[in-house]
Backbone bond lengths (Angstrom), bond angles and torsions (degrees), N, CA, C in turn:
res aa  C-N    CA-C-N  psi(-1)  N-CA   C-N-CA  omega(-1)  CA-C   N-CA-C  phi
1 M - - - 1.446 - - 1.517 110.91 -
2 L 1.325 117.19 -40.84 1.460 119.49 -178.98 1.517 112.32 -67.15
3 L 1.326 118.10 -24.75 1.468 120.72 179.75 1.522 111.24 -60.01
4 R 1.326 117.83 -27.05 1.459 120.11 -178.30 1.523 111.59 -62.08
5 K 1.341 117.78 -28.63 1.467 121.81 180.00 1.530 111.51 -62.62
6 Y 1.331 116.58 -31.86 1.458 120.47 -178.69 1.530 112.73 -77.10
7 Y 1.313 116.56 -9.78 1.461 121.34 -177.17 1.517 113.41 -122.74
8 S 1.324 116.72 11.10 1.467 121.23 177.45 1.517 107.99 -107.51
9 S 1.303 117.54 -164.99 1.474 120.16 179.27 1.530 111.23 -87.95
10 D 1.305 116.76 14.59 1.457 122.74 178.88 1.520 111.12 -64.21
11 E 1.315 116.80 162.39 1.471 121.75 -179.11 1.524 112.80 -63.76
12 V 1.321 118.11 -23.25 1.459 120.31 179.75 1.537 111.95 -95.70
13 Q 1.324 117.35 14.22 1.459 121.21 176.13 1.534 108.23 -54.28
14 L 1.315 117.16 134.95 1.457 120.80 -173.98 1.527 112.67 -55.94
15 A 1.312 118.30 -38.35 1.466 120.43 179.24 1.537 110.33 -61.19
16 K 1.332 117.36 -38.76 1.468 120.83 178.53 1.527 110.83 -71.09
17 V 1.325 116.81 -37.25 1.465 120.20 177.93 1.529 109.75 -63.52
18 I 1.326 116.60 -44.09 1.470 120.25 179.11 1.523 110.73 -64.72
19 D 1.336 118.12 -39.21 1.480 120.62 176.47 1.527 110.70 -61.63
20 S 1.320 116.86 -42.61 1.475 120.27 177.93 1.523 110.58 -63.95
21 F 1.316 115.75 -41.75 1.456 121.53 177.48 1.530 109.90 -58.21
22 R 1.325 116.07 -46.42 1.475 121.02 179.82 1.530 111.13 -60.50
23 R 1.335 117.25 -40.12 1.482 120.64 -178.84 1.532 112.22 -67.96
24 L 1.328 117.40 -23.89 1.462 120.77 179.67 1.527 113.14 -81.81
25 I 1.312 117.52 -11.67 1.462 120.84 -178.35 1.531 108.49 -72.27
26 P 1.320 117.50 128.36 1.480 120.73 -179.02 1.531 111.55 -62.70
27 D 1.317 115.67 151.85 1.466 121.25 -179.33 1.530 112.04 -60.65
28 D 1.325 117.01 -30.72 1.465 120.16 -177.15 1.535 112.81 -91.28
29 A 1.343 116.73 15.37 1.462 120.24 179.48 1.520 110.25 -67.68
30 S 1.302 114.96 152.53 1.460 122.20 179.09 1.533 110.53 -61.36
31 P 1.336 116.98 144.46 1.476 119.12 174.27 1.526 112.39 -56.96
32 D 1.344 115.99 -27.02 1.464 119.44 177.78 1.532 111.32 -62.89
33 V 1.331 116.46 -34.92 1.465 120.68 179.52 1.533 108.71 -65.42
34 L 1.321 116.41 -46.85 1.473 119.50 -179.95 1.530 110.89 -63.87
35 H 1.319 116.33 -39.25 1.459 120.06 177.71 1.546 110.34 -63.28
36 T 1.311 116.12 -39.32 1.461 120.41 179.06 1.533 110.95 -62.97
37 V 1.322 117.15 -40.58 1.466 120.73 178.35 1.533 109.95 -67.67
38 D 1.338 116.76 -36.95 1.467 119.95 175.29 1.521 110.79 -59.75
39 L 1.337 116.26 -42.85 1.462 120.35 178.36 1.531 111.56 -65.29
40 L 1.319 115.75 -40.41 1.458 120.71 177.60 1.528 109.80 -58.88
41 E 1.319 115.65 -46.88 1.462 120.82 -179.65 1.526 110.66 -61.74
42 K 1.299 116.59 -41.31 1.468 121.29 -178.56 1.531 111.55 -68.94
43 D 1.327 116.80 -37.92 1.461 120.47 -173.43 1.520 114.73 -88.98
44 T 1.319 117.85 -8.10 1.455 120.52 -179.10 1.531 109.74 -84.61
45 P 1.325 116.60 124.85 1.463 117.70 -179.69 1.527 111.46 -63.13
46 S 1.309 115.26 142.71 1.465 119.72 179.04 1.515 109.46 -115.22
47 Q 1.296 115.72 175.09 1.460 121.87 -179.21 1.531 111.00 -55.19
48 G 1.317 116.04 -41.09 1.464 119.48 -174.59 1.512 114.89 -76.53
49 N 1.308 118.32 -13.92 1.467 119.42 -179.40 1.505 110.16 -67.50
50 K 1.311 114.93 130.03 1.459 119.90 176.91 1.518 108.54 -100.05
51 S 1.278 115.79 145.63 1.451 122.28 179.45 1.518 110.17 -64.74
52 Q 1.313 115.33 158.11 1.464 120.74 173.24 1.526 110.84 -76.01
53 I 1.324 117.08 -17.13 1.450 120.42 -178.49 1.526 108.96 -86.78
54 V 1.325 115.92 125.63 1.456 121.62 175.05 1.520 107.07 -122.73
55 F 1.307 115.70 128.01 1.455 122.24 -179.46 1.512 108.51 -94.36
56 S 1.335 116.59 137.14 1.467 119.86 173.02 1.524 107.35 -119.33
57 N 1.309 113.93 150.24 1.456 120.14 -175.47 1.517 109.09 -118.74
58 A 1.321 116.86 162.84 1.457 122.51 -178.87 1.523 112.22 -59.11
59 D 1.341 117.66 -28.18 1.465 120.20 -178.10 1.537 112.02 -83.21
60 G 1.343 116.61 4.99 1.465 120.17 178.18 1.512 113.98 91.26
61 S 1.304 117.95 -5.41 1.460 120.01 178.91 1.526 109.87 -78.98
62 Y 1.309 115.74 158.58 1.458 120.20 176.21 1.511 109.24 -143.33
63 S 1.322 114.48 161.25 1.461 119.75 -177.09 1.517 108.80 -159.06
64 S 1.343 115.61 147.70 1.465 119.32 173.15 1.523 108.46 -82.83
65 S 1.334 115.97 164.72 1.460 118.85 179.49 1.523 110.99 -65.27
66 V 1.347 117.86 -30.69 1.472 120.74 178.95 1.536 109.56 -67.73
67 D 1.324 117.40 -41.05 1.464 120.31 178.62 1.530 110.54 -63.51
68 L 1.335 116.49 -43.20 1.460 118.98 177.30 1.525 111.42 -65.33
69 L 1.333 116.34 -38.71 1.464 120.32 176.84 1.527 110.46 -57.01
70 F 1.327 117.30 -47.40 1.471 120.64 179.87 1.515 111.49 -63.19
71 D 1.332 116.21 -38.78 1.469 118.63 178.30 1.525 111.40 -64.24
72 V 1.334 116.87 -39.06 1.473 119.68 178.11 1.537 109.60 -68.29
73 L 1.338 116.05 -48.45 1.477 119.58 -177.16 1.525 112.21 -62.21
74 Y 1.341 116.05 -51.37 1.459 119.21 -172.98 1.522 112.92 -91.86
75 G 1.325 117.50 -17.25 1.456 119.78 177.94 1.505 112.38 -85.76
76 I 1.307 117.33 -40.95 1.451 120.81 -174.21 1.527 111.69 -112.77
77 T 1.318 116.46 -54.74 1.461 121.18 -168.16 1.520 114.11 -71.34
78 L 1.323 118.02 -45.85 1.459 119.98 -172.27 1.527 115.38 -103.07
79 H 1.313 117.38 -50.84 1.466 119.23 -167.81 1.532 116.26 -117.03
80 G 1.310 117.82 -14.88 1.469 118.76 -178.38 1.518 112.49 65.24
81 D 1.316 117.32 41.15 1.475 123.11 -179.12 1.539 108.53 -70.88
82 P 1.340 118.06 115.42 1.467 120.77 -175.11 1.533 113.81 -62.51
83 D 1.340 118.17 -34.90 1.476 119.69 178.70 1.530 110.89 -64.91
84 R 1.323 115.87 -42.03 1.472 119.80 179.05 1.527 110.71 -67.92
85 I 1.317 117.13 -38.78 1.468 120.32 178.01 1.515 110.00 -62.32
86 Q 1.329 116.90 -41.79 1.456 121.15 179.44 1.536 110.70 -64.16
87 R 1.344 117.46 -41.46 1.466 120.07 177.17 1.537 110.65 -62.87
88 L 1.324 116.30 -41.74 1.466 120.45 -179.27 1.526 112.35 -63.40
89 A 1.309 116.66 -30.48 1.470 120.51 -178.23 1.523 111.58 -60.13
90 R 1.334 117.10 -23.34 1.476 121.01 179.06 1.521 112.90 -79.29
91 W 1.329 116.72 -13.32 1.467 120.76 -172.87 1.523 111.06 -106.60
92 P 1.349 117.01 134.98 1.468 119.71 176.18 1.522 109.94 -63.07
93 I 1.310 116.05 153.02 1.467 121.19 -179.18 1.531 110.32 -61.60
94 T 1.334 118.15 -29.93 1.468 119.77 179.09 1.530 111.00 -65.01
95 A 1.321 117.93 -38.57 1.474 121.57 177.14 1.524 109.94 -66.05
96 Q 1.314 117.06 -41.27 1.468 120.67 178.93 1.529 110.67 -62.95
97 C 1.323 115.95 -44.98 1.475 119.88 -178.90 1.530 111.41 -66.33
98 L 1.328 116.96 -40.90 1.458 120.57 178.52 1.527 110.51 -64.96
99 A 1.333 117.22 -38.93 1.463 120.98 177.86 1.531 110.45 -63.30
100 L 1.324 117.25 -44.33 1.460 120.88 177.86 1.521 110.86 -61.99
101 Y 1.307 116.69 -45.24 1.464 120.97 -179.04 1.535 110.64 -62.27
102 E 1.328 116.66 -53.26 1.466 121.13 -175.64 1.513 111.47 -61.97
103 S 1.317 117.81 -44.53 1.466 121.21 -179.56 1.519 110.99 -64.22
104 N 1.304 116.91 -43.76 1.459 120.17 -178.41 1.518 112.30 -68.78
105 V 1.329 118.14 -36.18 1.463 120.74 176.67 1.524 109.52 -61.70
106 E 1.326 117.49 -46.26 1.460 121.27 -179.53 1.527 112.14 -64.90
107 R 1.305 116.21 -43.35 1.466 120.64 -179.36 1.528 110.62 -67.22
108 R 1.316 117.37 -42.40 1.450 120.37 178.44 1.528 110.17 -61.70
109 K 1.323 116.90 -41.01 1.452 121.04 178.98 1.533 110.46 -59.32
110 G 1.324 117.70 -40.91 1.457 120.70 177.60 1.510 112.77 -63.25
111 V 1.326 116.77 -44.28 1.477 121.63 -179.95 1.527 110.04 -64.76
112 V 1.321 117.05 -44.77 1.464 120.71 -179.23 1.533 110.50 -64.59
113 T 1.322 117.61 -40.10 1.464 120.57 179.68 1.520 111.35 -61.89
114 V 1.329 116.68 -46.60 1.472 119.92 178.71 1.524 109.94 -61.16
115 R 1.315 116.92 -43.50 1.468 120.99 179.40 1.535 110.87 -60.39
116 Q 1.325 117.03 -42.44 1.458 120.36 -179.37 1.526 111.52 -64.85
117 Y 1.324 118.03 -40.70 1.462 121.36 177.43 1.523 110.56 -61.14
118 I 1.314 116.51 -45.46 1.469 120.76 -178.48 1.524 110.22 -66.43
119 D 1.329 118.11 -44.53 1.472 121.12 177.48 1.525 111.42 -59.16
120 L 1.319 116.62 -42.18 1.467 120.80 179.95 1.527 111.02 -65.49
121 A 1.324 116.76 -41.01 1.468 120.58 178.74 1.526 111.01 -62.63
122 I 1.321 117.16 -39.86 1.464 121.13 178.11 1.529 109.35 -67.73
123 K 1.317 116.85 -45.04 1.467 121.27 -179.86 1.533 111.65 -60.48
124 D 1.334 115.69 -39.88 1.476 120.84 -179.52 1.521 113.00 -79.06
125 G 1.332 117.03 0.22 1.461 121.07 177.38 1.516 114.14 76.89
126 L 1.327 117.13 18.24 1.465 120.35 179.30 1.529 109.84 -62.85
127 F 1.315 116.23 -39.90 1.453 121.66 173.60 1.525 108.71 -158.48
128 A 1.289 115.34 162.11 1.460 120.56 179.82 1.510 109.63 -120.73
129 L 1.293 116.69 142.46 1.452 121.25 176.51 1.523 108.28 -95.31
130 D 1.299 116.29 126.31 1.476 120.27 179.42 1.496 111.33 -94.01
């Protein structure tokens, strides 16, 4: 559930964290450092990225794992949205669970990657946090 904060418009959204990270890089930093941050930005999943997994149902409907994730989170877990609950009723519980698993694995990987880049930059003395 907390992973959603890193992919919403919250202050800890990964894109904002990466922008802050970029602003902390000294002007005299190696071009390799800036290139590395560019790669980090490119490789970090964002809210708009859709999963490669698409679920199809017997009724001809289909959905990405991110769409199913949102229906589970906002339909059942957080807000009780009746439209989302109705959409979920068409999907087997196995599809819902797989969507939650796949989405969370990808999102966690993005958060961990950003954390590792920042930890490495601090360790290498690129900048210090006061």
